[in-house]
C-alpha positions in Angstrom: 114.6 86.5 238.4 115.0 87.1 241.5 112.1 88.4 243.2 114.1 91.3 245.3 114.2 92.8 242.0 110.5 93.1 240.9 107.9 95.7 242.5 104.5 94.6 242.7 101.8 97.4 242.9 98.0 97.7 242.6 97.7 101.3 241.2 97.9 102.7 237.7 100.2 105.4 236.7 99.8 108.0 233.8 102.9 106.0 231.9 100.8 102.7 232.7 98.5 103.1 229.4 101.7 102.8 227.3 104.1 100.6 228.8 101.1 97.9 228.5 100.8 98.8 224.7 104.3 98.1 224.5 104.3 94.8 226.6 101.1 93.8 224.7 103.3 94.0 221.7 106.1 92.4 222.3 104.9 89.1 223.0 103.9 88.8 219.4 100.8 86.8 220.2 98.1 90.2 220.1 96.6 91.6 216.9 96.6 95.6 216.9 93.3 95.6 218.2 93.8 93.3 221.2 96.6 96.1 222.2 94.8 98.4 222.0 92.3 97.0 224.1 94.1 96.5 226.6 95.9 99.5 226.5 92.7 101.2 226.7 91.2 99.3 230.1 94.1 101.1 231.7 93.4 104.7 230.2 89.6 104.6 231.3 90.5 103.1 235.0 92.6 106.2 234.9 90.1 108.6 234.0 87.9 106.5 235.8 84.9 106.0 233.3 85.6 102.1 233.8 87.0 100.2 236.9 89.3 97.2 236.6 91.6 96.1 239.1 95.8 96.2 238.5 98.7 93.6 239.9 102.1 95.3 237.5 105.0 93.6 238.8 107.8 96.6 237.8 111.7 95.8 237.1 113.2 99.5 237.3 111.3 101.5 234.7 110.3 98.7 233.0 106.8 97.0 233.3 107.3 93.2 232.4 104.3 91.6 233.7 100.5 92.4 234.5 97.3 90.9 235.3 93.6 92.8 235.2 90.7 91.4 236.6 87.7 92.1 238.1 84.8 91.4 239.9 82.1 89.9 237.8 78.8 92.0 237.6 75.9 90.3 239.3 77.8 88.0 241.1 78.9 87.0 244.7 82.2 85.3 244.4 83.8 85.0 241.0 86.0 87.0 239.1 87.1 87.0 235.5 90.8 87.8 234.5 91.1 89.8 231.7 94.8 89.7 230.9 97.6 88.4 231.8 101.1 89.3 229.7 104.5 88.9 230.3 107.5 90.7 229.0 109.4 87.7 226.0 112.6 88.3 228.1 110.9 87.0 231.2 109.1 84.2 230.2 109.4 80.8 231.4 111.5 82.4 235.0 107.6 82.1 237.1 106.3 85.3 237.0 103.1 84.6 235.2 102.8 81.7 238.2 103.6 84.8 240.9 101.5 87.0 239.4 98.2 84.4 239.6 99.2 83.5 242.7 99.8 87.3 244.3 96.3 87.8 242.0 94.3 84.6 243.7 95.2 85.8 247.1 93.8 89.5 246.5 90.9 88.1 245.5 90.7 85.5 248.0 91.0 88.6 250.2 87.7 90.0 248.4 86.1 86.7 249.5 86.5 85.9 246.0 86.1 82.0 245.3 86.6 81.3 241.6 88.7 83.3 238.5 87.9 83.2 235.1 90.1 83.5 232.1 88.9 83.5 228.4 90.8 82.9 225.4 91.0 81.6 222.3 91.7 78.4 220.6 94.0 79.2 217.8 97.8 78.0 217.8 99.3 81.3 218.4 96.9 80.9 222.1 98.6 77.1 222.9 101.0 78.4 225.0 98.9 80.1 227.7 96.3 77.2 227.2 99.2 75.0 228.9 100.0 78.4 231.5 96.0 78.3 232.8 96.3 74.2 233.5 99.9 74.7 235.0 98.3 77.7 237.3 95.8 75.7 238.2 93.4 76.0 236.1 90.8 73.8 234.5 88.8 73.8 231.2 85.2 74.2 231.7 83.7 75.5 228.2 84.4 76.2 224.8 82.7 77.8 222.8 82.8 77.0 219.1 83.2 79.4 216.3 82.8 82.1 218.7 85.8 84.8 218.1 85.6 83.5 214.1 84.9 80.4 212.3 87.1 77.7 213.6 88.1 80.0 216.3 86.7 79.3 220.0 86.0 80.5 223.1 87.8 78.6 225.8 87.1 79.0 229.6 89.3 78.2 231.9 88.1 78.5 236.0 90.6 78.4 238.9 89.4 77.5 242.2 90.1 79.1 244.9 
């Protein structure tokens, strides 16, 4: 996918919660509850009840990928990556890595020094585990039986 066909932006618009919901559903990885959480983060950012930082990649009117992230409260330089998702049609073409690189650049501009990503240890997330390692993250923690029995919380860190 030629980079000149993509448009990156940081500001949400009113249509984005629905686009995010559709993108998350299209991945086939996340539960209905996770899908609603992803859309709700956009809704609460738009209505001002909460604020998150965003990097969205559009191709025409289609949201093809995004990151949602923010500084971790009570830290000076640590950020959490709440969501990264790419439409399956665009997977394996480098968009996810580009989103991480652009997100990391933005975080560095805000004096951030590390980015954390949390994920499940369940098999549907194995592709995410490989992705984080390919993007330069290292696995720094595992909390066994965190989400459910047999489902650990894995934490990856990218030093910036």
